[in-house]
C-alpha positions as CSV (number, residue, x, y, z in Angstrom):
1,X,13.8,88.9,269.7
2,X,17.5,89.3,269.6
3,X,17.8,85.5,269.3
4,X,15.5,85.5,266.3
5,X,17.5,88.2,264.5
6,X,20.7,86.2,265.0
7,X,19.1,83.0,263.6
8,X,17.8,84.9,260.5
9,X,21.2,86.5,260.0
10,X,22.9,83.1,260.1
11,X,20.3,81.6,257.6
12,X,20.9,84.6,255.2
13,X,24.6,84.0,255.4
14,X,24.3,80.3,254.6
15,X,22.0,81.1,251.7
16,X,24.4,83.7,250.3
17,X,27.3,81.2,250.7
18,X,25.3,78.4,249.0
19,X,24.3,80.7,246.1
20,X,27.8,81.9,245.7
21,X,29.0,78.3,245.6
22,X,26.5,77.5,242.8
23,X,27.5,80.5,240.8
24,X,31.2,79.6,241.2
25,X,30.6,76.0,240.1
26,X,28.7,77.1,237.0
27,X,31.5,79.4,236.1
28,X,34.6,77.3,236.9
29,X,33.1,73.9,235.9
30,X,31.3,75.0,232.7
31,X,31.0,72.0,230.2
32,X,33.4,72.5,227.4
33,X,32.2,72.5,223.8
34,X,32.9,69.3,221.9
35,X,35.5,71.0,219.7
36,X,37.3,72.3,222.8
37,X,38.1,68.8,224.2
38,X,41.8,68.0,223.8
39,X,42.5,65.4,226.4
40,X,40.4,63.4,228.6
41,X,41.1,60.8,231.2
42,X,37.6,59.5,230.7
43,X,37.4,56.6,228.2
44,X,36.0,57.7,224.9
45,X,32.8,56.0,223.9
46,X,32.9,55.2,220.2
47,X,29.9,54.0,218.3
48,X,31.1,51.7,215.7
49,X,29.3,52.0,212.4
50,X,28.6,49.0,210.2
51,X,31.6,48.7,207.8
52,X,30.6,49.4,204.1
53,X,30.7,46.1,202.2
54,X,32.9,46.4,199.1
55,X,31.1,45.8,195.8
56,X,32.3,42.5,194.5
57,X,33.5,42.9,190.9
58,X,33.0,40.2,188.4
59,X,36.4,38.5,187.8
60,X,37.7,39.2,184.4
61,X,37.3,36.2,182.1
62,X,40.7,35.0,181.0
63,X,40.5,33.9,177.4
64,X,42.6,30.9,176.5
65,X,45.2,31.8,173.9
66,X,44.3,28.9,171.7
67,X,40.5,29.4,171.7
68,X,38.3,31.5,169.5
69,X,38.2,35.0,171.1
70,X,36.2,37.0,168.6
71,X,34.3,36.9,165.3
72,X,34.2,39.8,163.0
73,X,32.2,40.0,159.8
74,X,33.0,42.1,156.7
75,X,31.0,42.5,153.5
76,X,32.4,43.2,150.1
77,X,36.1,42.7,151.0
78,X,38.6,41.6,153.6
79,X,39.6,43.5,156.7
80,X,41.6,46.0,154.6
81,X,39.0,46.7,152.0
82,X,35.6,45.5,153.1
83,X,32.7,47.0,155.1
84,X,32.8,46.0,158.8
85,X,29.3,44.8,159.6
86,X,30.2,44.2,163.2
87,X,31.2,41.6,165.8
88,X,29.2,38.4,166.2
89,X,28.2,36.8,169.5
90,X,30.3,33.7,170.0
91,X,29.9,30.7,172.2
92,X,26.4,29.8,171.2
93,X,25.1,26.2,170.7
94,X,25.7,24.8,167.3
95,X,23.9,21.6,166.4
96,X,25.9,21.2,163.3
97,X,29.3,21.4,165.1
98,X,27.9,18.9,167.6
99,X,26.8,16.6,164.9
100,X,30.1,16.7,163.1
101,X,32.7,17.0,165.8
102,X,31.0,15.9,169.1
103,X,29.7,17.4,172.3
104,X,33.0,19.2,173.2
105,X,32.4,21.5,170.3
106,X,28.7,22.1,170.8
107,X,29.2,25.6,172.1
108,X,31.2,27.0,169.2
109,X,28.4,28.7,167.4
110,X,28.2,32.4,166.5
111,X,25.4,34.8,165.5
112,X,25.4,38.3,164.0
113,X,21.9,39.7,163.5
114,X,20.7,43.3,163.0
115,X,17.9,45.2,161.2
116,X,19.0,46.6,157.9
117,X,18.2,50.2,157.0
118,X,21.5,50.9,155.3
119,X,22.0,48.5,152.4
120,X,19.9,47.6,149.4
121,X,20.6,44.1,148.1
122,X,19.4,43.8,144.5
123,X,17.7,40.5,143.5
124,X,20.1,38.0,142.0
125,X,23.2,40.0,143.0
126,X,26.3,38.2,144.2
127,X,28.1,39.3,147.4
128,X,31.1,38.1,149.3
129,X,31.2,37.8,153.1
130,X,34.5,37.6,154.9
131,X,34.1,36.0,158.3
132,X,37.1,36.4,160.6
133,X,37.9,34.4,163.7
134,X,40.6,35.5,166.2
135,X,42.8,33.0,168.0
136,X,45.1,35.1,170.2
137,X,48.1,32.8,169.8
138,X,48.0,32.8,166.0
139,X,46.0,35.8,164.9
140,X,43.1,36.3,162.5
141,X,41.8,33.7,160.1
142,X,38.9,34.1,157.6
143,X,36.6,32.3,155.3
144,X,35.3,33.9,152.1
145,X,31.7,33.0,151.4
146,X,29.7,33.7,148.2
147,X,26.2,34.8,148.8
148,X,23.5,35.1,146.1
149,X,20.5,37.2,146.9
150,X,17.2,35.5,145.9
151,X,15.5,36.7,142.8
152,X,16.3,37.5,139.2
153,X,18.6,40.4,138.3
154,X,17.4,43.0,135.8
155,X,19.4,42.5,132.6
156,X,19.4,44.8,129.6
157,X,20.0,42.3,126.7
158,X,21.1,45.2,124.4
159,X,24.3,45.9,126.5
160,X,27.2,43.7,125.6
161,X,30.3,43.5,127.7
162,X,33.4,41.4,126.8
163,X,36.2,40.9,129.3
164,X,39.5,40.1,127.5
165,X,41.8,40.5,130.4
166,X,42.2,39.0,132.9
167,X,41.0,35.5,131.9
168,X,38.7,33.7,134.3
169,X,40.6,32.3,137.3
170,X,43.8,33.7,135.9
171,X,46.7,33.5,138.3
172,X,48.2,36.9,138.9
173,X,52.0,36.6,139.2
174,X,53.7,38.3,142.1
175,X,55.7,40.5,139.7
176,X,52.5,41.8,138.1
177,X,50.4,42.4,141.2
178,X,51.1,46.1,141.3
179,X,49.9,46.7,137.7
180,X,46.9,44.4,136.9
181,X,45.2,45.1,133.7
182,X,41.5,44.9,133.0
183,X,40.4,45.3,129.4
184,X,37.8,44.4,126.8
185,X,35.0,46.1,125.0
186,X,31.4,47.1,125.5
187,X,28.6,48.5,123.4
188,X,24.8,49.0,123.7
189,X,23.3,47.5,120.6
190,X,20.2,49.5,121.1
191,X,22.2,52.4,119.7
192,X,23.4,52.4,116.1
193,X,25.1,55.8,115.8
194,X,27.3,55.5,118.9
195,X,28.5,52.8,121.2
196,X,25.8,53.9,123.6
197,X,28.2,53.5,126.6
198,X,28.7,56.2,129.1
199,X,31.4,54.7,131.4
200,X,33.0,51.5,132.6
201,X,33.6,51.1,136.4
202,X,35.4,48.3,138.2
203,X,34.9,47.2,141.8
204,X,36.7,44.6,143.9
205,X,35.0,41.7,145.7
206,X,31.5,43.3,145.8
207,X,28.9,45.1,143.7
208,X,28.7,48.9,143.5
209,X,28.1,50.4,146.9
210,X,29.7,47.3,148.5
211,X,33.0,46.5,146.9
212,X,36.1,48.7,146.7
213,X,36.1,51.0,143.7
214,X,39.2,50.3,141.6
215,X,38.4,53.1,139.3
216,X,36.8,54.2,136.0
217,X,38.3,52.5,133.0
218,X,39.6,54.5,130.0
219,X,36.8,54.1,127.4
220,X,36.8,54.7,123.7
221,X,39.9,52.6,122.8
222,X,39.9,51.5,119.1
223,X,38.5,48.0,118.5
224,X,38.3,47.6,114.8
225,X,37.6,43.9,115.4
226,X,34.3,44.7,117.2
227,X,33.2,47.0,114.4
228,X,34.0,44.4,111.8
229,X,32.3,41.6,113.7
230,X,29.0,43.5,114.1
231,X,29.1,45.5,110.9
232,X,28.9,48.9,112.5
233,X,31.7,51.3,112.2
234,X,30.3,53.3,115.2
235,X,31.4,50.5,117.5
236,X,35.0,51.0,116.5
237,X,35.9,52.9,119.7
238,X,34.3,50.5,122.1
239,X,37.4,49.3,124.0
240,X,38.2,49.9,127.6
241,X,41.2,49.5,129.8
242,X,42.1,49.9,133.5
243,X,45.2,49.2,135.5
244,X,45.1,48.8,139.3
245,X,47.5,48.1,142.1
246,X,46.8,44.8,143.8
247,X,49.9,44.8,146.0
248,X,47.8,44.5,149.1
249,X,46.0,41.4,147.9
250,X,47.0,38.3,149.9
251,X,49.1,35.6,148.3
252,X,46.9,32.7,147.3
253,X,43.7,34.6,147.7
254,X,40.7,34.5,145.4
255,X,39.3,37.9,144.3
256,X,36.4,38.8,142.1
257,X,36.2,41.8,139.8
258,X,32.9,43.5,139.2
259,X,33.0,45.3,135.8
260,X,30.0,47.6,135.2
261,X,29.1,49.0,131.7
262,X,26.8,51.9,132.1
263,X,24.7,52.8,129.1
264,X,23.3,56.1,128.0
265,X,19.9,54.6,128.5
266,X,20.4,54.6,132.2
267,X,20.7,50.8,132.4
268,X,23.9,48.8,133.0
269,X,25.4,45.4,132.4
270,X,27.6,43.6,135.0
271,X,30.3,41.2,134.2
272,X,32.3,39.2,136.9
273,X,35.8,37.9,136.6
274,X,37.6,35.8,139.3
275,X,41.4,36.1,139.7
276,X,43.8,34.2,142.0
277,X,46.9,35.9,143.5
278,X,50.0,33.8,143.0
279,X,51.5,32.2,146.1
280,X,50.6,29.8,148.9
281,X,47.7,30.9,150.9
282,X,48.3,31.1,154.7
283,X,47.2,27.9,156.3
284,X,44.3,28.9,158.6
285,X,44.2,27.8,162.2
286,X,40.4,28.1,162.4
287,X,37.7,26.1,160.8
288,X,34.8,28.4,160.1
289,X,31.3,27.7,158.7
290,X,28.9,30.3,157.4
291,X,25.1,30.6,156.8
292,X,23.8,33.9,155.7
293,X,20.5,35.6,155.0
294,X,20.9,39.1,153.6
295,X,17.8,41.2,152.8
296,X,16.7,44.8,152.7
297,X,15.0,44.3,156.1
298,X,17.6,42.3,158.1
299,X,21.1,40.8,158.0
300,X,21.6,37.5,159.8
301,X,24.9,35.6,159.7
302,X,25.6,32.5,161.7
303,X,27.8,29.4,161.9
304,X,30.5,27.9,164.0
305,X,34.3,28.4,164.4
306,X,36.8,26.0,165.9
307,X,40.5,25.9,166.3
308,X,41.6,23.2,163.9
309,X,44.2,22.0,166.3
310,X,41.5,20.9,168.7
311,X,40.1,18.5,166.2
312,X,41.6,15.1,166.0
313,X,38.5,13.4,164.8
314,X,34.7,13.9,164.7
315,X,31.9,11.8,166.0
316,X,30.1,9.0,164.1
317,X,26.9,10.1,162.4
318,X,23.7,9.5,164.3
319,X,21.9,6.7,162.5
320,X,18.5,7.9,163.8
321,X,18.5,11.2,162.0
322,X,15.2,11.9,160.2
323,X,16.2,13.1,156.8
324,X,13.9,15.4,154.9
325,X,15.6,14.7,151.5
326,X,16.7,11.3,150.3
327,X,18.1,11.2,146.8
328,X,20.7,9.5,144.6
329,X,22.9,11.5,142.3
330,X,24.5,9.7,139.3
331,X,26.0,10.0,135.8
332,X,23.9,9.3,132.8
333,X,24.4,9.7,129.0
334,X,20.7,9.3,128.3
335,X,20.7,12.7,126.6
336,X,23.7,11.8,124.4
337,X,26.2,13.4,126.7
338,X,27.4,12.4,130.1
339,X,25.7,14.6,132.7
340,X,24.8,14.6,136.4
341,X,21.3,13.7,137.4
342,X,19.4,13.2,140.7
343,X,16.4,11.0,141.6
344,X,14.6,9.8,144.7
345,X,15.9,6.6,146.2
346,X,12.9,4.8,144.7
347,X,13.9,6.0,141.2
348,X,11.2,8.7,140.9
349,X,11.6,12.4,140.3
350,X,14.4,12.4,137.8
351,X,16.2,15.8,137.5
352,X,19.1,16.8,135.2
353,X,21.6,18.9,137.2
354,X,24.3,19.6,134.5
355,X,24.2,20.3,130.8
356,X,27.6,21.6,129.8
357,X,29.0,20.5,126.4
358,X,31.8,18.4,128.0
359,X,31.3,15.3,130.0
360,X,30.3,15.5,133.7
361,X,30.7,12.5,135.9
362,X,31.8,10.9,139.3
363,X,29.5,13.0,141.6
364,X,30.3,13.1,145.3
365,X,28.0,14.6,147.9
366,X,29.2,16.7,150.9
367,X,28.4,15.3,154.3
368,X,25.6,17.8,154.9
369,X,24.0,16.9,151.5
370,X,24.2,20.5,150.3
371,X,27.0,20.4,147.8
372,X,28.0,18.1,145.0
373,X,31.6,17.9,143.7
374,X,32.1,16.2,140.3
375,X,34.5,15.8,137.4
376,X,34.0,17.9,134.3
377,X,35.8,17.8,131.0
378,X,36.8,21.5,130.5
379,X,38.6,22.2,127.2
380,X,39.8,18.6,127.0
381,X,41.1,18.3,130.6
382,X,39.3,16.9,133.6
383,X,38.8,19.5,136.3
384,X,36.7,19.4,139.5
385,X,33.5,21.4,139.9
386,X,31.3,22.1,142.8
387,X,27.6,23.0,142.7
388,X,24.6,23.2,145.0
389,X,22.7,19.9,145.5
390,X,20.0,21.2,143.2
391,X,22.4,22.0,140.3
392,X,22.7,25.8,141.0
393,X,25.9,27.9,141.6
394,X,28.3,25.7,139.6
395,X,31.9,26.7,140.2
396,X,35.2,25.3,138.8
397,X,37.6,24.8,141.8
398,X,40.6,23.3,140.0
399,X,42.5,24.7,137.0
400,X,45.3,22.1,136.8
401,X,47.3,21.4,133.7
402,X,46.8,17.6,134.4
403,X,43.6,15.6,134.7
404,X,41.9,16.0,138.1
405,X,38.9,13.9,139.0
406,X,37.0,11.5,141.2
407,X,36.5,13.8,144.1
408,X,35.6,12.7,147.7
409,X,34.8,14.8,150.8
410,X,36.4,14.7,154.2
411,X,34.0,13.7,157.0
412,X,33.5,17.4,157.9
413,X,33.3,18.8,154.4
414,X,36.4,20.9,154.9
415,X,38.6,19.1,152.3
416,X,38.2,17.4,149.0
417,X,40.4,14.4,148.0
418,X,40.9,13.6,144.3
419,X,43.0,11.7,141.9
420,X,45.2,13.4,139.3
421,X,47.2,12.1,136.4
422,X,50.7,13.5,136.9
423,X,53.9,12.3,135.2
424,X,52.2,9.4,133.6
425,X,50.6,8.0,136.7
426,X,47.5,8.5,138.9
427,X,48.1,9.8,142.5
428,X,46.0,11.1,145.4
429,X,45.8,14.8,146.2
430,X,44.1,16.9,148.8
431,X,42.7,20.4,148.7
432,X,40.4,22.7,150.6
433,X,36.8,22.7,149.5
434,X,37.3,25.9,147.6
435,X,40.1,24.4,145.5
436,X,43.0,26.1,147.4
437,X,46.0,24.6,149.2
438,X,46.5,21.6,146.9
439,X,48.8,18.9,148.4
440,X,50.0,15.7,146.8
441,X,49.7,12.7,149.1
442,X,51.0,9.7,147.2
443,X,54.1,9.4,145.0
444,X,54.0,5.9,143.4
445,X,55.8,6.3,140.1
446,X,54.7,3.0,138.6
447,X,51.5,2.1,140.5
448,X,48.2,4.0,140.2
449,X,46.8,5.4,143.5
450,X,43.2,6.5,142.9
451,X,39.5,6.3,143.7
452,X,39.8,8.0,147.1
453,X,37.1,7.7,149.8
454,X,37.0,10.0,152.9
455,X,36.8,8.0,156.1
456,X,33.9,8.9,158.4
457,X,34.7,11.1,161.5
458,X,38.5,10.9,161.0
459,X,40.9,12.7,158.7
460,X,41.8,9.5,156.9
461,X,41.5,8.3,153.3
462,X,40.7,4.8,152.0
463,X,41.9,4.4,148.4
464,X,42.7,1.9,145.7
465,X,46.3,1.1,144.7
466,X,47.9,-1.4,142.4
467,X,48.5,-2.4,138.8
468,X,45.7,-4.0,136.8
469,X,44.4,-7.2,138.3
470,X,46.5,-6.5,141.4
471,X,44.5,-3.7,142.9
472,X,44.1,-3.5,146.7
473,X,42.7,-1.1,149.3
474,X,44.8,1.0,151.6
475,X,44.2,3.6,154.4
476,X,46.3,6.6,155.2
477,X,46.1,9.8,157.2
478,X,45.0,12.7,155.0
479,X,48.5,14.2,155.1
480,X,49.8,11.1,153.3
481,X,51.4,9.4,156.3
482,X,50.7,6.1,158.0
483,X,49.8,4.1,154.9
484,X,48.5,0.6,155.7
485,X,47.1,-2.2,153.6
486,X,43.6,-3.1,154.9
487,X,43.2,-6.7,153.9
488,X,45.6,-9.6,153.1
489,X,43.0,-11.4,151.1
490,X,44.3,-12.3,147.6
491,X,41.6,-10.8,145.3
492,X,41.0,-7.6,143.4
493,X,39.7,-4.8,145.6
494,X,38.6,-1.7,143.8
495,X,36.6,1.6,144.3
496,X,35.9,1.5,148.1
497,X,33.0,3.0,150.0
498,X,32.7,3.2,153.9
499,X,29.8,3.0,156.2
500,X,28.9,5.8,158.7
501,X,30.7,4.1,161.6
502,X,33.6,2.8,159.5
503,X,32.7,-0.8,160.4
504,X,31.8,-1.9,156.8
505,X,33.8,-1.3,153.6
506,X,32.2,-2.1,150.3
507,X,34.4,-2.8,147.2
508,X,34.3,-4.4,143.8
509,X,36.5,-7.0,142.1
510,X,35.4,-5.3,138.8
511,X,32.6,-7.9,138.4
512,X,30.8,-8.4,141.8
513,X,30.3,-6.4,145.0
514,X,31.6,-7.4,148.4
515,X,31.7,-6.2,152.0
516,X,34.4,-6.6,154.6
517,X,34.9,-5.3,158.1
518,X,37.4,-2.5,159.0
519,X,40.1,-5.0,159.6
520,X,39.8,-6.4,156.1
521,X,38.2,-9.6,157.3
522,X,34.7,-11.3,157.0
523,X,34.6,-10.8,153.2
524,X,31.1,-11.4,151.8
525,X,29.7,-11.2,148.3
526,X,26.5,-9.2,148.3
527,X,25.6,-8.6,144.6
528,X,24.2,-12.1,143.9
529,X,24.1,-12.9,140.2
530,X,24.5,-9.3,139.0
531,X,27.6,-8.6,137.0
532,X,29.7,-5.5,136.3
533,X,29.1,-4.2,139.8
534,X,31.1,-1.1,140.6
535,X,31.1,2.4,142.1
536,X,29.2,1.7,145.3
537,X,28.1,4.1,148.1
538,X,26.5,3.5,151.5
539,X,23.6,5.6,152.6
540,X,24.3,7.9,155.7
541,X,21.8,5.9,157.8
542,X,23.6,2.6,156.9
543,X,20.3,1.1,155.5
544,X,21.2,0.9,151.8
545,X,24.0,0.4,149.3
546,X,23.8,1.8,145.8
547,X,25.9,0.7,142.8
548,X,26.0,0.3,139.1
549,X,25.6,-3.0,137.3
550,X,25.7,-4.0,133.6
551,X,22.3,-5.2,132.3
552,X,21.9,-6.1,128.7
553,X,25.0,-4.3,127.7
554,X,24.3,-1.0,129.5
555,X,25.0,0.2,133.0
556,X,22.0,0.7,135.4
557,X,21.6,1.9,139.0
558,X,20.7,-0.6,141.8
559,X,19.9,-0.2,145.5
560,X,20.4,-3.1,147.9
561,X,20.5,-3.7,151.7
562,X,23.9,-4.1,153.3
563,X,23.5,-7.9,153.7
564,X,22.8,-8.3,150.0
565,X,19.0,-8.7,150.3
566,X,16.2,-6.9,148.4
567,X,18.1,-5.6,145.3
568,X,16.0,-3.1,143.4
569,X,16.8,-1.7,139.9
570,X,16.2,2.0,139.8
571,X,17.0,3.0,136.2
572,X,15.7,1.4,133.0
573,X,16.1,3.9,130.2
574,X,18.3,3.7,127.1
575,X,21.8,4.8,127.9
576,X,24.3,4.2,130.7
577,X,23.6,5.2,134.3
578,X,26.5,4.9,136.6
579,X,28.5,6.4,139.5
580,X,25.7,6.6,142.1
581,X,26.0,8.5,145.3
582,X,23.5,9.1,148.1
583,X,22.4,12.7,148.8
584,X,20.7,13.0,152.2
585,X,19.7,16.2,154.0
586,X,18.5,16.7,157.5
587,X,15.8,19.4,158.1
């Protein structure tokens, strides 16, 4: 019994010691909280998280300093005075640029398109677009494009407006830019007891709501001459006058004044007057083309823009183009006055394109077939005009004191070459296709240089030079340098024409028609027994040559194949038909 008690006591003691050990361990070795850990000899286990991948940013495109960086479009004025329509998308495919300059320039197109809920374009109204191109190394360049809205304008025939000052295409001298005068008279002949005119307003480079308002003219100035001319004393105070400051107008720039005469009837009459600011216009570094469609529903403006320094030459015209329009334009006096006509290449569908009192002759068609430059006798002096291929939108582009005629286009239509009679002699000149930046290229004091012909796909000119019976053909760069005689053959060579690839040159000895190659060799007569053959042209597809020939004492138009085969007479009406030129348009 005693033994049992001893055993139980020992067991209880062991149990107490064991329990105390557990309690002591729980107290002394309590697991610290995570934030209480300062140091530990145990290696720390770190769970590595997947590193966050940085978002790859698109590298900023570095624009070349010599390439087109932006296109901005203004309506009714330049960057200082016009309405900014917006920036166009640039770098689009341009079939036209590819056709003219080659594949390297195929992605130089631009497009600006938007719905129109802001502007109302009246039918027949005339607007001016200013399309600007930015080349970082040289700055902004622009082209000014005249846009005519389709339709016929509403005209009140009773309202008469005369613009006495400035004269049309007047050159505003630098000294007078700050105080340009606009004056004339206006009356509404529907009124007999008053002039019927409420006010005269003048805008610059765009119609009302588009152009810059120059101001309201002073109206009611005495014009006794008007009252006497129309037998109504109530028209005595029908004169108007306005002075405006044109100091910010760029030297050499063309500007258009919109002069509105508002009648008491609520109608108005609009007169336009072009002025040119004296000085040399800044030579642009960009070539820009423009096509525009402006309507009350939408505005779409497209084209191409290229740094001119990138262009050394173009590309030969594709001979496989399917042309939608094939015509010949020519001079005829069949109406009693020399005018420009067009017809199909088979002689059908005759259309008269000009009907001015003076003589119009020597038509030349732009490479795209959309414009015709020609010579016009204006007030007794030859000047150069440009019109649309259908005879619309005629515009005088020279206002020289000397005779200027026989225009020819550069291969890309950017320039017009012409002959001018200066200091008693004919010489070759160059200008932009708007008539600006005229530059004299030849300086032969005793030998005529004339009848220029633009070389295909290069900035070169073939022309005629020499005294009578000693004429020959030469070629030069279109800045007047690198003049070379083409052929050493001892014969008269006059009035050249060149094929699309430049491999054939057609010329006249003033009696027959000949061809030769670009080196002046392989001369071949192609006009057969025809006489008086002159003023030839080669079709853009190289299939035909057209020229004039004298038949029974009068000039007639012929067409022939380049080897001289299959001559066909196209005109046979009383009168002279001459100076033929092909007009081809692609769809």
